[in-house]
Backbone bond lengths (Angstrom), bond angles and torsions (degrees), N, CA, C in turn:
res aa  C-N    CA-C-N  psi(-1)  N-CA   C-N-CA  omega(-1)  CA-C   N-CA-C  phi
1 M - - - 1.482 - - 1.521 108.08 -
2 S 1.309 113.64 139.51 1.455 123.48 179.59 1.509 113.37 -96.24
3 I 1.356 115.06 129.29 1.429 122.84 -179.99 1.530 107.73 -121.74
4 R 1.309 119.27 130.13 1.432 123.53 173.37 1.569 107.31 -121.00
5 L 1.263 118.44 110.53 1.472 122.64 -177.73 1.475 109.75 -76.57
6 Y 1.292 115.78 151.38 1.466 121.96 172.85 1.610 106.37 -148.77
7 D 1.290 115.21 157.62 1.448 124.18 -179.21 1.528 108.80 -58.72
8 S 1.345 119.15 127.28 1.460 127.43 178.28 1.457 115.53 83.87
9 A 1.335 120.44 2.78 1.472 124.60 178.02 1.567 105.94 -68.17
10 W 1.358 115.19 163.79 1.398 123.20 175.64 1.541 107.39 -119.18
11 V 1.318 116.75 135.68 1.481 121.12 -176.68 1.579 109.61 -132.98
12 A 1.334 112.17 151.97 1.456 118.76 172.26 1.534 106.01 -95.15
13 V 1.293 118.54 128.33 1.473 124.89 -178.98 1.457 114.09 -113.62
14 R 1.290 123.35 135.78 1.415 127.48 179.19 1.521 108.98 -56.63
15 G 1.410 114.12 130.74 1.465 119.49 178.92 1.509 116.91 81.28
16 V 1.329 118.39 -1.51 1.453 121.59 178.16 1.501 108.13 -117.33
17 D 1.327 117.93 124.92 1.475 122.33 -176.72 1.516 116.09 -67.69
18 T 1.330 116.66 -31.56 1.475 121.85 -174.17 1.514 111.68 -108.88
19 P 1.292 116.11 148.49 1.523 117.45 177.26 1.469 111.28 -60.97
20 Q 1.290 114.88 149.64 1.495 121.35 -176.55 1.513 105.54 -117.64
21 Q 1.380 114.36 141.22 1.467 120.57 177.64 1.519 112.49 -87.48
22 V 1.289 117.16 139.18 1.452 122.89 178.60 1.489 105.86 -88.25
23 S 1.404 114.71 139.85 1.460 115.94 170.03 1.506 106.04 -135.87
24 K 1.347 117.70 152.25 1.449 124.40 177.69 1.527 107.83 -72.64
25 D 1.271 114.85 136.88 1.467 120.81 172.42 1.528 108.86 -72.79
26 R 1.277 119.96 112.68 1.517 123.95 -174.90 1.513 110.19 -71.16
27 T 1.398 119.30 -20.76 1.424 121.05 178.88 1.534 114.64 -89.04
28 N 1.279 115.09 -15.67 1.496 121.79 -179.41 1.504 110.57 -141.43
29 P 1.289 121.80 103.92 1.494 126.45 -175.44 1.540 115.11 -59.83
30 S 1.345 117.11 -15.90 1.461 115.43 -177.36 1.564 110.33 -103.79
31 A 1.303 117.93 11.05 1.436 121.16 179.49 1.559 114.48 -119.46
32 F 1.290 113.69 152.61 1.478 117.99 178.21 1.583 106.62 -126.50
33 L 1.315 118.90 146.94 1.448 123.50 179.66 1.497 110.39 -107.63
34 I 1.348 113.29 131.38 1.468 120.59 170.97 1.489 107.41 -132.11
35 N 1.302 116.82 115.51 1.480 123.35 175.38 1.546 110.49 53.73
36 G 1.315 114.95 38.57 1.441 119.56 175.81 1.513 115.04 89.58
37 Y 1.313 121.12 -6.96 1.433 126.22 -178.54 1.550 110.75 -103.53
38 K 1.293 117.24 146.83 1.496 120.52 -179.15 1.566 107.77 -97.66
39 Y 1.356 111.59 138.69 1.462 120.32 176.70 1.548 109.84 -132.69
40 D 1.308 116.83 155.86 1.454 118.59 171.23 1.461 110.91 -87.16
41 I 1.322 118.75 178.08 1.538 121.64 -173.29 1.522 109.78 -62.36
42 D 1.319 119.31 -25.43 1.450 120.52 179.04 1.513 114.40 -88.40
43 G 1.399 118.09 9.58 1.418 118.80 176.96 1.554 116.55 83.08
44 R 1.296 114.75 8.19 1.478 118.39 178.35 1.569 107.81 -91.08
45 A 1.356 113.66 153.75 1.465 120.70 177.60 1.489 105.80 -58.84
46 F 1.351 117.25 137.07 1.452 123.53 -176.33 1.484 109.11 -69.85
47 L 1.320 120.44 146.42 1.440 125.43 -178.82 1.545 108.56 -59.41
48 N 1.273 114.94 146.43 1.542 123.58 174.71 1.511 113.41 59.07
49 T 1.336 116.09 28.19 1.526 116.40 174.12 1.537 105.58 -132.09
50 D 1.325 111.69 166.79 1.469 118.09 173.92 1.515 110.58 -59.90
51 A 1.311 118.41 129.87 1.468 120.84 -178.75 1.522 109.56 -68.36
52 G 1.302 115.04 123.12 1.438 122.76 177.09 1.512 112.10 -80.03
53 P 1.321 116.49 168.32 1.468 118.12 174.31 1.462 114.38 -59.46
54 D 1.342 118.66 150.12 1.401 124.49 179.86 1.599 111.41 -59.82
55 I 1.307 113.87 141.92 1.472 116.44 172.49 1.560 107.15 -87.50
56 L 1.328 113.53 124.40 1.471 114.95 -178.09 1.549 110.77 -80.92
57 H 1.275 117.51 -45.35 1.450 119.95 177.39 1.556 111.13 -167.55
58 L 1.286 115.39 159.21 1.423 123.49 175.36 1.493 110.18 -88.80
59 L 1.274 117.26 128.79 1.493 121.04 178.47 1.503 110.87 -70.90
60 S 1.315 118.87 140.74 1.435 123.48 172.72 1.488 108.79 -75.68
61 L 1.324 117.36 161.84 1.474 122.47 -179.98 1.564 109.40 -60.03
62 Q 1.363 115.22 -38.17 1.399 120.14 178.97 1.572 112.96 -65.35
63 D 1.375 115.43 -38.68 1.442 119.46 178.26 1.464 110.28 -65.38
64 A 1.382 117.50 -42.94 1.419 124.57 -178.79 1.560 108.88 -58.84
65 R 1.347 114.97 -47.30 1.458 121.38 -176.51 1.540 108.52 -64.84
66 T 1.330 119.84 -41.69 1.345 123.95 178.92 1.571 115.13 -59.00
67 L 1.374 111.81 -37.39 1.442 118.46 179.19 1.503 112.04 -83.79
68 G 1.354 119.15 -1.19 1.471 123.58 176.56 1.496 111.45 80.63
69 L 1.274 117.69 22.36 1.494 123.60 178.27 1.535 113.13 -87.38
70 S 1.303 116.53 147.93 1.502 118.16 -178.08 1.480 109.42 -71.38
71 T 1.272 121.95 130.85 1.401 127.30 177.35 1.533 109.86 -104.39
72 Q 1.287 118.66 7.00 1.398 121.83 -177.09 1.493 110.40 -101.37
73 Y 1.366 120.99 140.74 1.413 121.74 176.73 1.508 110.29 -73.33
74 S 1.316 115.95 137.49 1.469 118.92 173.73 1.513 108.96 -131.94
75 A 1.257 116.34 123.48 1.475 123.61 -176.38 1.540 107.67 -64.14
76 P 1.336 113.89 139.50 1.554 116.06 173.70 1.493 111.89 -57.02
77 K 1.326 115.37 146.10 1.483 118.96 178.25 1.464 115.04 -52.79
78 S 1.351 117.49 -31.48 1.415 120.80 -176.07 1.579 111.21 -68.13
79 L 1.348 119.04 -15.17 1.391 123.68 178.01 1.503 113.59 -94.23
80 L 1.330 117.26 -15.61 1.459 122.93 -174.45 1.533 105.03 -85.29
81 I 1.315 115.44 141.78 1.454 121.50 175.22 1.435 112.83 -102.04
């Protein structure tokens, strides 16, 4: 299965009961953060970091809406002036 991560996506992660939101790592443009773990754009554990739990699947926009999750991008507070 192919996964392509993007900022503000929602994913199901092995061992975690609730969906987790993906955010872009602002210190490394090639990394994404999920629940404190770093992943590359293809959903693999990022090189030289502790391997995070496996990503089971990317939630569709409809799945996210059905679960009442935000499907809108919101910039991190550190980027807002």
